[in-house]
C-alpha positions, 0 to 999 in steps of 0.5 A: 499499499502506498503512502497515499492510500494509507493516508486515505485509509487513515482519513476514512476513519478518522470521518468516523473516530467515534465509531472506532473508539467505540469499537477499540477503545471501549474503555474509554469515554467521550469528553467533549471533542475527545476520546479519553482513555489510557494508552493506544492499547485501550487500557482504562485511563484518561492521559490519552485524547482522540480528536473526534471531529477537525478542529483548527489544532488538527483533524479527526482521528488523530491522537496523542498521549500526555503521558508518554507523548506518543502520538498517531493516528487510528491506524496506530489504534487498530494496530496496537489494540489487536497486536498486529505487527504486519500492515497487511493485517492493519490495512485489512482490519480497517478495511473490514470496519469500514466495510470497504472491499479488497482493492482490485487493480484498475484495467483500462478498457475500450468504451463500452466494456466495463458494464459487461465484464465481472466486478471485484466479488462484494463491492457496491456495484456487485451490490447494485448488480444484484440488486438489479438482477432481483424482483419485487417481493410482492407475491414471492417467498420472501413475502411468504417468510415474512408473513410467517413473521406476522408481518403485514406492513410492506407499503414502502418497501421498494428496499427489497427484493427477491431472487429465487436462486441466489449462490450461497457458499459458506466459504471459500473452499466449499461448493457454492449452490443457489437458494431463494433469497431476500435481498435489501438494498443499503443506501446512504443518505444520498439515496445511492445504493452502497451494498446489499444484504442478503437473506437466504430463506427455505424453498417454502419460505416457510423459514431461513434457510438451513445453513450456517449463515443465512444472512450475509452483506455486501458493499458498504454498510457503514453509516447506511441502512435498508430504509422504508419511508423517507425521514424529515424530522422523524426517523427509527432505527434498529438492527435488524429488517423484521425488527424494523418491519414489525414496529411498521406493522402497528406504525406504518407511517414511521419512516425507519432504518435497518442498520444491519447489525448493532455496530452499524446501528451505533455508526448510522448518520442523521438526516438533515433536519432531523430531531427526533430518533426513535431506537427500535433496541434489542434486549441484550448487551450489544443492543445496550451500547447501540442505544447508549451509542447512538442516545450520546451521539443525538443529544451532541446533534440537538436530536431528541433519542427515544429507545423504545424496549420490547417486552421480550428479545426484540420486536419481532418476537413481541409481535410473534408470541404477542400479537400486534395489539399488543406491540401497538399498546408497548408502542403507544405507551413508548412514543412521543405524545406528538406521534401517537397520531401521526404515526400510529395505525387505527 
C-alpha cells in the first residue's frame, strides 16, 4: 500500500472516529470533542486523547498521550489494540471495519466494455447488480417468509427484492449452491445504493434457509442502512429488517431504517433536519451499547433520542408471540405524545 493510500484510509477512519474509538477503545469515554482513554492499547485511564472532529488543532482521528508523548492516527490504534505486527493486517482490519472491498487493479478497457465485465466480489457495484437482477417481493417466497414472522406492513418496501436462485457458499473451499433469497438495498443519506443484504430462505418461505450463515452483507455499510419511508424530522432505527418491519406493522407511516447489526446501528448517519430519533433496541448487551452510543451521538447533535424497548428479546418476538394488538400497546406507551396520532395505526 502506498503512503497516499494509507493516508486515505486514515482519513476514512477519522470520519468515523467516534465509532472507531467505541469499538477499539471501548474502556474509554467521550469528553467533549475527544475520546479519553489510558493509552493506545485501550487500557482504562485519562492520559490519551483522540480528536473526534476536525478543529483548528488538526484533523479528526489524531491522538496524543500526555503521559508518554506518543501520538499517531487511528491506524496505530488498530495496530496496538489488536497486537498486529504486519501493516497489511492493519489495513485489512481497517477495511473490514469500514466495510470497504479489497482493492483491485484498475483495468484500462475500451469504451463500453466495463459494463459487461465482472466486478469485484462484495463491492458496491456488485451489490447494485445483484439488486437489479431481483424482482419485487410481492407474491414471492420473500413475502411468505415475512408474513410467517407476523409482518403485514409492505408499504414503502421498495428496498426489498427477491431472487429465486442466488449463490450461497459457506466458505471459499465449499461448493456453491443456488437458494432463494431476500435482498435488501443498503443506501446512504443521498439514496445511493452502497451495499446489499441477503437473507437466504427455505424453499417454501417458512423460515430462513437451513445453512450456517443464512444472512450476509456486501458493499459499504457503515453509516448507511435499509430504508423504509423517507425520514424528515422523525426516524426510527433498529438492527434487523424483521425488527423494523414488525414496528411498521403497527406504525406503518413511521420512517425507519435497518442498520443490519448493533455495531452499524451505533454508527448510522443522521439526515438533515432530524429532530427525534426512535431507537428500536434489542434486549441484549450489544443492543444496550448501540442504544447508549446513539443517544450520546444524537444528543450531541441536538436530536431528541427515545429508546423503544420490547417486552421480549426484540420487537419481532413481541409481534409473533404477543400479537399486533399487544405490540401496539407497548409502543403507544413509549411514543412521544406528538407522534401518537401521526404514526400510530388505527
